[in-house]
Phi, psi and omega in degrees: 000131179294156179292148180292146178291157179302156182305324179280355180284136183300342182271000184297331179264008178299138183271019178079022182306326179282000170275357172060061185334114178058008181051034180245007179091355180267141184216148168237111188281358176096356177276162184304322183276358177075010182243316195241149175073185179231033179101177193293328187283341180269093184247021178212162181266201180301134178284115182290346186295327187270004187300321183289343181281342182295147181203159176256128184234124180287124182252342177202166179304116176075010181238122189237148173247135173265116184244124178247100177297139010261012177075012179271207188314122178069006179242075179291162169261162181219183179214164177220132175237124184251127176246191178283103174082353181219154181221162177228133173247158173249111176074161172242199186240179188281330187234161179302313186298312181292321178293317180296328177290319178297313181293330174293318177297323178296313181297325178286339181272326182211149170263008177292145175298140176278091185283319189224136170236138181241127171265126183283333177192178194274351182304141184300330178293352178244352189228340189295335178279359182306326181295345182267356179287152174298148183303328182284350181288127176276121181263126182241141175198172177291152178303317179287328176297318180300312180299320179297315179298322177298330179264002186289114184278344183295314185295339180272002177085035179303169177311132185307136175266336186243152173223116000288158176293129179302154172275087184291334189080205181267048181290146176227159181278121169227118184260161179306142172281325180237128178247152177232158173243347176212196184304160179209144173246118177261127181261107190233111175060041179080004176247139176266123182240115182273128180250000000 
């Protein structure tokens, strides 16, 4: 388990949400309603200033990491696996601008069809960009994660949790087409990707 952040760090009151409670897609984000935000000290959304610093980095042959500095609150990392003529991504991003930048980097890296996208869990920084995926992309996620995303009030524009309200862009709810309750192997362009 990672060390706790120092007390003056804004993540110090984080409830461990990025530890993915039991890895089953269920989350309590620390807000009174159990759905939005990370408690009282997180009062702003994704910082738009870092969007240009994000980048896709090859970490193994055909395997890329999308890294959004500084990787903290609402700035998830994502992934890309490229096979012969087909590709798989792991997660989307929190906002339209960040997701479009990620998908643009994917398109600049490969002309392979984006066949599969996998959501690791239901937090908006990993799922709110799902609506920008091509319609033909099969979206995969845990069964509980799908239910959680269906009930997520933040994407529907609930009373703002943050001040100022983040510029989400035109995010829409897109839930997994395929759900799993345990492991899955996706065969994408001749590559076996264990989920």
